[in-house]
N, C-alpha and C positions, 0 to 999 in steps of 0.2 A: 516820914520820908515819902516822897512821891514815888509811885511804882515806876520801874524802868520801862521805857518803851519797848514794845515787842519788835524784834528784828525779823524781817522777812526777806526772803531771797526768791528769785525766779527759778533757781535750780530746784528741781523736784526732789532730788535726794536730800538736799539740805532742808527743804521745806518739810520733809517726812520725819526729820529727827525730833526727838522730844525736846522741850524747852531747856532741860538741863544739859543734854548732849550738845545742843546747838550753842548754849552759853559757853561750853568748854572750848568749842572750835572757834567761835566768833572772833576772839582777840587775835587769832593767828591768820584770819582770812583777809586778803587784800584784793580789792577790785582791780582788774586789769583788762586791757583791750586784747582781743584775739585778732591779730593781723593776718590777712590772707597769706597762705602758704607758710605761716610762722610755725617752726618746729617746736613741739612741746615735749616730745621724747625721741631720742635718737637710738637706733638699734645697738643693743649691747653696751650702752653707756649708763652709768648710774642715774637714776631718776631723782632729780633734785626737788622738783615741785610737782604738785598734783593740782589739777584744774577741775572746777565744777562749772561748766558752761551755763550761762544764763541767756545767751543769745548766740546764734551762729552754730557751726557744726564742725566737728573734728573727724578726720579720716584716720583709720588705723590701716597701714599699708604694709604688705609683705613683699619681699623681693624674691622672685622665683628664678627659674632657669634663664641664663643669658641676661641677667639683670633686669628682667621684665617686672614691673611693679603691678600689684593688684590689690585693690581695696578689700579688706576682710571684715571690716566693721566700721560703724559710725557711732559717734557720741555727740549728743546734744544736751539740752537742758534737763533731760531725764536722768543723766548719769554723771560720770566722772572719768578722768584719765587716771593713770597710776594704778591700774588694777593689780599689777605685780606687787606693788607696795602693800596692798590689802592682803595679798596672798603670802606675804612674808619674804618676798624677793626684793631686789633693788634695781632690776633692769629687765628689759623686754627685748626680744629679737626683732621687734617690729618698729617701724617709724610711725609717729603720730604727728600730724600737722593740721593746721586750720584750713578747712576746705571752703567754708562760708564764714566771712569775718563776723565778729561779734564781741562779746565780753564774757568774763568769767570771774569767779572767786578763786584765788590762788592760795595754796597753803604749802609750806615747806614739807617735804616728805618726812623728815625727822619729827616735825611737830605732829603730823598725822599719826605716825607710829606711836608716839608717846600718848596721844589721846586715846588710841584704840587699846593700848595696854592698860590705861587708867579706867576705861569704861568698855568692857567687852561687848555690851549691848550696842555700842556705836559700831564696832567692827561687824556685828551681826547684820546691821542694816546694809553696810557696804558689801558684805558677802552675798546678800540676796541679789544685789545689783550685778555682781560678778557672774552669778549663775544666769541671770537673764541675758547678759551680754554674750556669754558662751553659747547660749541657744541662738542668738542672733548670728554669730559667726558660723555656726553649724548650718543654719538655714541659708546663709550666703553661699557656702560651699555647695549645698544641694542645688541652689538656684543656678550658680555658675556652671555646675556640671551637667544639669539636665534641662534647664529652662531655655526657651527660645529667647533671642535677644530682645524682642519686643516685651516679653514678660519681665525680663530682668530689668529693663529700662523703666517699665511701669513701677516695679517694686522699688527701685532706687528713688524715683521721683516721689513716691509716697513717703518713703522714709525721710527724705529731705523736707517734704511738706510738713511732716509731723514736728520738725525741729525748728521751723522758722515762723515768723509772724506774717500773716498775709499769704497771698497766692503766687507771688513773684519770687522765683528762685534764681539768684545770681549764678549763672552757669555758662561755660563755654564748651563747645563740642570736643575740643582736644582733651579737656579734663574729664569729661564724661567717658571718653574712649579709654583713658587711663584707668578710671575707676572700675569700668566694666571689663577691662582686659581685652578689648577688641580694637579694630582699626576705626579711624574717624569716619570713613565712608559708611560703615555699618551703622554707626550711631546716627548719622544723618538720615539714612533710610528709615530707621526705626522711629526717629523723631517725626519725620514726615508722615509716617503711617499713623502715629498717635494724633497728629494734627488733623489728618484727613478724617479721623473719626470724631473730631470735635472735642478731644479730651484735653489738649494743651495748645498753647500758642508759643512757638519758639521765637526768640528774638536774637539780636546780635550777641548779647552776653547774658540773656535771661531765658527762662522757661516759665510761662505763666500757666498755672493749673486752672483749667476751665471746668472739668467734670471729674471730681475725685472718685465718685462711685464707679464711673466708667473705667477709670484707671485700676480700681480694685478688681473689676471683672477681668481686665486684661492680665493683671498680675497673677490671678488665680490663687492657688494655695501657697505660692512663694512669699506672699505677704500675709501677715496676721498672726502667725504662730508666736514669734518672739514678742510681738506687741501684747498679745493676750497673756503671755507668761510674765511679762513685766508687770502688768496690772495685777495679776494674781499674787506675785511675790511681794510687791511693794505696798499693797493695801493693808 
């Protein structure tokens, strides 16, 4: 009998699984498009599906005082949604929706639970990602609480750049303002500052990264800690 072709995915979590673990999940995975602003998880509602992005980016958004929304984390091809499912829960207090359109592998939450019960080593891989994501959210809180807007914007652009192909980020000012929890005029000023330094080129609905190393210098220590932790935990 001819050997079965190797299944490969662009999602780094799926790619990190052993062949036997991936073979267990593969029949339950379905390729789907991630439409812009499409909701993947709603606050305090049962999570029916878990997504492993292969392209695009998902925002995890919390609602604060007076209904103000603020991004607390991002998920791209390095990770997965449905972290509460991995932790044994069935819902999250946060909203998760597609911020940059792309595609993903989707699995029913019940199928993922069954697979993790059958193979504990599978759950262990996902738990390592949960830890890395928690560090990202902590770093976001530190950045929002103490970082200058220019530093926070540079960090956010770097995180988006990590999760897309190429240097062009589909982005509008209003959405950036929402993600950073500030008013649009502040985002505009910060974008112009980064542009004046030759780091980016803002467009009508895009931001082009021109000098990534320069952005890292502007972001200072707000960027890098979660990224290094992800590498350490997932290797």
